[in-house]
DOKE-596583 format. One record per residue: residue in three letters; x, z, y of N, C-alpha, C in turn. Coordinates in steps of 0.001 Angstrom, whole numbers, plus 500000, padded with zeros to 6 digits. Layout:
<sites>
alaXZYXZYXZY/...
</sites>
This chain:
<sites>
met051039946195096575050304944712096044049819944088096629/ala049718943104097561049394942409097794047353942216097560/asp046371942069098393045461941268098003045404940209097349/thr045029939172096639044757938490096294043426937378095747/phe043116937173096263041659936117096356040782935118096549/glu040266934403096074039714932838096298039526932977097650/lys037885931951097917037423931974099292036493932866098941/pro035627933752100046034799934688099700033389934661098335/val033527935443098469032198935489096948031667935846097953/asp030555936103099136030026936343099349029667937851099580/asn028123938449098838028133939789098950028479939985097811/arg028899939442096441029658940208095269030673940463095844/glu031376940506095996033440940809096917032926941871097383/leu031607942349098279031266944074098259030318944789097401/thr030202944747096686029373945255095426030577945735094441/val031765944982094326032727944790093703033386946493094068/arg033801946084095214034441946865096113033654948300096346/glu032203947932096384031040949942096247031906949921095032/val031645949763093804031425950236092377033250950731092158/leu033226949986091875034717949675091180035371950674091486/asn035813952059090432036846953596090928037883952858090913/glu038586951641091572040051951768092160040082950479092997/pro041508950408093714042065949074094379041304947681094123/val040912947044094393041022946011094680041717945231094518/glu042536944809094112043687944034093497043703943030093891/ser043269941921092972042647940619092728041015940409092370/leu040420939874093045039574938868092500039436937230092873/val039350936952091050038964935436091224037670935453090323/arg037116934000091534036197933353090283036181932254089506/ile035907932844087613036610932108086702035314931553086207/asp034102932059086436033354930676086028031846931092086175/glu031730929427086964030431929708087642029077928500086589/gly028538929249085903027426928904084525026253928367085573/trp024966928498085071024140927547085257023300929238085512/thr023133930217085237023026931746085204023566932360085696/his024772932175086043025638933303086231027031933216086882/ile027429934054088152029180933269088375029581934896087704/val030878933939087378031743935333086592033011935525087428/leu032977937288087857034102937250088176035360938447088009/glu036916937875087626037366938836086888038753939648087897/val037635941041088226039014941759088884040012942227088238/asn040847942568089404042501943469088762042943942683087638/arg042291941755087508042929941482085450042736941748084534/lys041411942924084509041076943665083964039999943841083597/trp039063943184084675037948943891084626036419942586084742/ile035129942538084262034426941157084387033028941646084765/phe033148940769086087032160941272086852030727940292086851/arg029917940144085969028784939289085919027282938819086655/phe027993938180087411026703938624088435025248937222087965/val024581937774088259023064936683087940022844935772089100/arg022856934246089064022442933673089685020958933745091029/asp019859934167089648018948934642090502018797936242090120/pro018334936784090853018000938200090746016558939035090396/ser015974937556090173014581937702089799014964937629088011/asn015594937237087464016380936578086043015808938151085625/thr014987938017084705014341939631083601015252939758082824/gln016077938408082493017217938460081400018382939468081282/leu018488939762083056019496940508083186019074942390082521/ala017849942356082624017484944088082395017843944245080453/val017245942648080007017363942798078444018675943084078404/glu019174942270078888020677942275078136021082943502078799/gln021061944890079681021518945769080714021029946486078924/ala019432946295078750019354947220077789019502947253076094/phe020448946349075764020172945492074525021802945687074097/leu023451945849075197024643945927074958024496947097073829/pro024615948445075564024529949837074736024048949997073015/leu023022949199073222022841949739071958023058948954070916/phe023778947357070641024177946712069455025330947360069940/lys026347948417070793027734947818070584028367948972069202/gly027639950089068870027673950760067810027619950482066218/his027214948911066386025881948098065191027481946900065007/ser028061946559065783028809945017066366029837945006065629/pro030185944307064371031724944215063896032633943844064619/leu032650943157065705033492941634066794032960942775068042/pro034001943150068856033714943777069853033134943072070722/ile032136943734071844031275942900072479030957944268074196/pro030570942767075012030951943772076672030118945658076238/asp031382945799077281031263947566076687030459947871078760/ile028872947637078856029210947387080272029432949199080760/arg030448949552081618030545950521082516030073950529084057/tyr029765949440084186029183949766085582027658948442086168/ser026965948454086300026004947877086617024986948099087673/gly024255946983088200023142946920089167022660945584089068/ala021142945974089979020449944978089892020536943782089299/asp021722943147089700021996941596090197023795941295089257/phe023840941812088146025596942148088049025489943419087094/ile026220943437085769026848943869084359028644944005084617/ala028825944771084501030424944334084663031078945022083405/tyr032430944590083263032506945805081125034169945103081742/glu035128945981080996036781945865081131036760944531079517/lys037382943617080507038477942276080194038223942186078717/ile037586941463077370038603941169076259039121940180076077/ala040121940627075399041906939646075260040701939083074552/gly040862937138074608041060936257073414040912934742074443/asp040767933982073960040401931960074196039189932187073583/lys038293930934074204037383930093073601037616929816072582/phe036719930105071275037372929470070324036688928064069715/ser037397927494070596037096925413070947037403925025069847/glu037064923548070350037166922387068914038388922310069124/ser039549922379070540041176922036069901041615923459068842/val040846924531069487042133925568068049041117925681067036/phe039810924855066798039455924921065410040169924136065060/cys040402922648065264041123921792064365043482921935064196/ser043224923933065268044635923721064860045065924934063154/leu043284925070062670043612925965061902043482925515061216/gly044052926004059383043849925580058565042852925976057549/arg042374925517056319041445926457055683041275927831055200/arg042358928294055422042028929442054911041233930296056053/glu042366929497057563041699930702058854040290930571059669/arg039706929102058697038813929281059391037544929465058084/thr037492929609056779037156930721055964037129931546056456/ser037978932427056954037740934074057192037375933858058871/his037464933165059197036985933281060906035041932587060745/ala034984932116059956033377931625059573032577933395058905/ala033503933877057951032888934608057375033069935552058696/ser033399935806059640033612936791060206032253936934061229/leu031903935276061710031246935321062196029603935105061545/gly029568934935060296028335935793059577028345936413059320/asp028967937451059126029123939594059232028605939347060330/phe029043938926061509028716939189062790027033938986062762/leu026819937703062469025044937606062844024597938610061987/ser024689939059060787023914939271060016023942941062060710/ser024954941696061486024369943167062441023303942061062951/leu023671941730064189023109941535065486021268941325064806/his021646940168063475019927940159063611018622941134062927/ala019869941970062462019348943120061275019164944790062774/val019107944688063864019348945802065044018097945713065436/pro016907946765065334015506946875065852015865946470067444/phe015416946144067779014816945847069361013970945637070098/glu012750946217071464011895945494071534012358946288073702/his011831945173073811011788945307075412010842944623075939/arg010282944613077082009116944204077377009551942671077823/tyr010615942250078113011268940962078903011711940231078059/leu011844940736076736012457939984075351011047938805075183/asn011732937659074722010246936730074733011361935679073419/pro011062935135073634011213933117072556011649932681073533/ala011332932175074457011647931755075319011760931387076899/pro013296932824077063012729933263078368013430932416079976/phe013912930772079394014371930157080123013187928531080118/gly012127929229079455011633928124079799011004927038078627/gly010693926203077946011049925216076618010886925202075370/gly009871926238075606009816927276074282008937925667073545/asp007465924855073626007316924324073308007860922615073616/phe008272921975071994009309920659071830008375919661072771/trp007024919358072197006459917788072608006357918302074106/glu005876919398074557005174919068075662005810919549076900/glu007816920121076974008588920680077893009608919941078245/leu010705919595076046011445919008075860011974917984075753/trp010443917071075123010405915761074923010144915365076093/pro008991915221076715009105914591078039010309913903079013/ala011180915594079287011954915533079811013701914322080000/ala013271914685078335014487913263077729014286912197077024/ala013132912263076589012470910360076398012976909653077356/pro012271909566078705012590908397079356014046908351079476/arg014498908901079717016041908748079845017335908298078553/leu016298908192077887016968907439076531016827906425076697/arg017893905147075555017996904591075180016602904017074350/cys015704902623074052014882902889073347015146903092071792/asp016120902320071444015876902659069882016737904145069215/ile017161904340070450017475905956070388016222906629070268/arg015198906820070971014052907300070774013218907459070379/lys013085906088069938012863906162067998012985906931067822/gln014644906691067419015258907669066343014709908934066417/ala015197909568067665014680910915067779013515911395067851/glu012878910616068071010748911150068019010433910961066124/gly011097910238065346011048910668064038011884911297063272/tyr013299911776063476013410913037063645012913914239063497/phe012588914117064927011606915713065448010432915603064534/arg009514914576064676008729914658063676008711915238062412/arg009582914376061812010301914756059970010250915897060149/ala011014917181061507011792918325060916010188918739061532/leu010016918797062112009109920489062791007758919753061521/ser007909918680061261006659918984060125006603919940058928/gly008738919860058068009093920811057203009396922346058201/ile009589921844059046010071923762059245008125924829059340/ala007143923496059674006442923904060405005350925475059076/ser005698925364058325005204925584056691006290926315056841/ala007832927014056770008489927182056432008840928874057130/ala008789929842055993008399931121055836009690931517056517/tyr010348932199057437011656932797057938011186934469058974/pro012523935106058995012333936120060051011923935677060898/thr011523936291061793012234935958063937013026937480063860/val013551937071064905014741938346064909015626937990066374/val016521939045066825016886939269067775018007938171067889/thr017952937360068791019044935976068644020482935846069969/his021879935280069712022338935570070680022054934357071768/ser021840933066071149020582932192071738021896931137072354/asp023055931477072384024042931076072878025693930959072373/phe025184931478071178026257931665069938027254930355070014/gly028461930216070058028834929076070297030211929034070825/thr030937927929070784032665927732071314032462928058072988/ser031673928954073484032257928878074690032071930398074324/asn031355931619074083031112933099073529031945933689072650/val032333932906072066033506933624070617034924933146071486/leu035263934616071050036674934589071480037626934821070019/ile039331933979070330039665934293069349041273934798069601/asp041460934564068948043581935987069381044467934288070224/ala045464933911070520045873932471070893046741932771069793/ala047566933220068178048038932847067245046818932282066320/gly045149932546066644044398931884065516043525932711064844/phe044772933980064642044281934768063241043286935739063663/arg042555936102065002041388936757064387040611937014065471/leu039056936875065240038443936359066196038341938262067077/thr038610937649068306038549939568069457037324939448069885/gly036396938898069997035051939650070687034174938808070671/val032523938617071123031687937755071455031248938235073004/ile030398937557073997030421937413074878029029936806075654/asp028733937386076407027513936614076627026496936325076175/phe025926938070076714024715937967075922022997937314077066/gly023399937128077961022443936222078984021433935478078700/asp021223935481077397020490933966076884019239935097076142/ile019594936176075563019579936722074195017958936574074147/ser017083936910072768015908936197072941015607936451071447/leu014124936034070985013850936030069926013260934975069219/gly013871934687068109013633933612067173014649934082066078/asp014076932002065936014910931960064236016012932049064063/pro016817932791063271018214933088062826019179931965063110/ala017867930998062341018790929524062256019208928864063697/ala019108929479065054019990929226066123021123929486066156/asp021125930793065580022779931160066303023580930325064976/phe023811929607064237024373929014063533024275927288064029/ala023262926888065006023648926085065248024611924724065972/thr024603926238066858025970924803067979027490925108066474/phe027997926090065918029156926101065150028848924907064204/tyr027236924317063566027609923398062792028075922191063215/arg026802921796065032027403920651065662028554920441066010/arg028998921605065709030238920854066392031489921323065034/phe031642922239064439032758922568062998031953921834062237/gly030965921301061790029959921145061113029641921804059705/lys029405921122059118028287922166058019029120922472056504/pro030166921911056488031362922813056062031258923743056733/phe031817924403058183031750925902058221030313926903058362/ala029776925996058664027902926705058483028500927444057545/lys027971926440056449027390927064054999028888928418054549/asp029907928362055559030619929532055242030694930654055561/met029524930751057124029582931835057762028058931824057491/ala027358930978056159025561931746055992026273932244054289/gln027259931539053857027407932563052789027831933991052708/ala028543934832054051028864936009054852027430936369055051/tyr026321935266055572025409936394056088024398936946055167/arg023971938315055600023758939339054732022150939509054621/leu021422938862055152020060939035055295019545937866054789/pro018146937595054830016979935906054245017289935167055411/leu018227933839054793018114932918055312016191931929055691/gly015662932264055162013904931714055169014002930330054207/glu013227930171054827013301928829053669013159927963054329/asn013547926403053719014333924802055079015095925821055863/phe016162926534055388017283926892056548018283925824056789/trp018827924697056583019595923957057031018385922544057612/thr017102922689057119016725921965058046016249922588059654/arg016187924050059513016234924787060284017526923986061326/val018037925000060976019816924644061275020404923346062427/asp019855922026061046019790920877062164019267921024063040/tyr017672920881063260016789920718064495017210921987065326/gln017469923259065430018033923815066168019360922713067199/ser020176922574065838021471921950066381021437920961067774/lys019995920144067641019722918627068183018633919820069669/arg017567920248068748016656920982070079017267921309071193/lys018802922302071031019227922645072304019975921877073666/leu020297920296072412020621919371073554020292918776074196/phe018108919371073560017382918579074503016619919687075326/phe016699920767075278016710922235076380018222922120077307/val018946921853076472019957922357078017020443920678079502/leu019431919595078671018854918785079400017178918719080643/phe016606919363079738015198919809080259015864920899081386/phe016751921969081002017303922964082009017742922766083060/ala018886921930082899019446921385084090018809920421085046/leu017669919975084269016180918738085485015776919735086371/asn015732920844085663014739922111085561015870922705086672/arg016555923520086787017601924448087723018490923518088981/gly018221921980088891019029921298090166021128921382089501/phe020839920976088593022157920564087886022530918825087385/asp021745918251088146021306916978088090022703915920087684/glu024200916793087809024931916290088081025309916188086899/his025156917100085393025465916919084222024536916483083960/val023106915531084021022584914451083102023251913542082385/pro023583913249083425023731911758082300024741912444080853/gly026130913324080958026288913751080065026142914305079112/ile024816914980079581023790915338077879023246914516077663/val022647913261078939021729912914077874022706911608077001/arg024146911124077066025261910297076298025707911235075139/ala025745913151074914025593913901074432024234913799072620/ile023325913282073818021674913276072793021882912280072253/glu022050910707072066022961909033071792023418909476070996/ser024678910470071058025229910733069913025020911379068887/gln024264911962068825023184912248067638023024911353067239/phe022041910755067621020821909462066815021733908093067278/gly023044908082067626023174906776067168024035906526065893/glu024338905458065868025007904457064794025970904788064145/
</sites>
């Protein structure tokens, strides 16, 4: 079979050829995320390269995935090759659990998948894990009013800005005294990183632990809450086996809205300015009429 490649992939192609114990017959760049570049090799292997080799999150991920592998109720990346700027694992079959897939499901399937996600988060959040680089805000933005709000406020319409400011002051006031556990969170647990089979019958895996951090367990419910609605998130919580802590739904709602502000902060600080207008529209839709 002739080699099939996209445009040259700098030194990453050389790395793949050096470490893979089989001929490289195809190599395709399938994703260019904000922190990683993902290559699919021989339609079998996934190589995830960090954009910034000084990103200490890779070391955290390299240590955590082998530890969690034996506890996860869903398939996760099983690292077979790794280096200073990459990990590689056999591709996990499945499609992204997107809104379009969700809309095609019946109530029974939705409830079943929500239960699977709640069960997965129970296992994830129960894992005892320590690492010198594991922290609550690996990419900055840990202080909402000092970092996230100044990045967003000038870009919001006046009426939206007032609504958002009022919301966050109320939410943070309600959360400030709430007791809840601090756990290891996936921190990007949502429609892009949960995989489902083509027929929609079962979840096939969870990928991309590159944002792993210490935080509120509510953060890992937030994206599905925002994308699929509170009933789906409630089904997830019903299957969750650990304490949720006080003011849980206030925390979930806060985390879902905060994530958009963080994404805007990250885009502005990492040179992804082309995404800023879309993120601002997404924020405004959360606070618009």
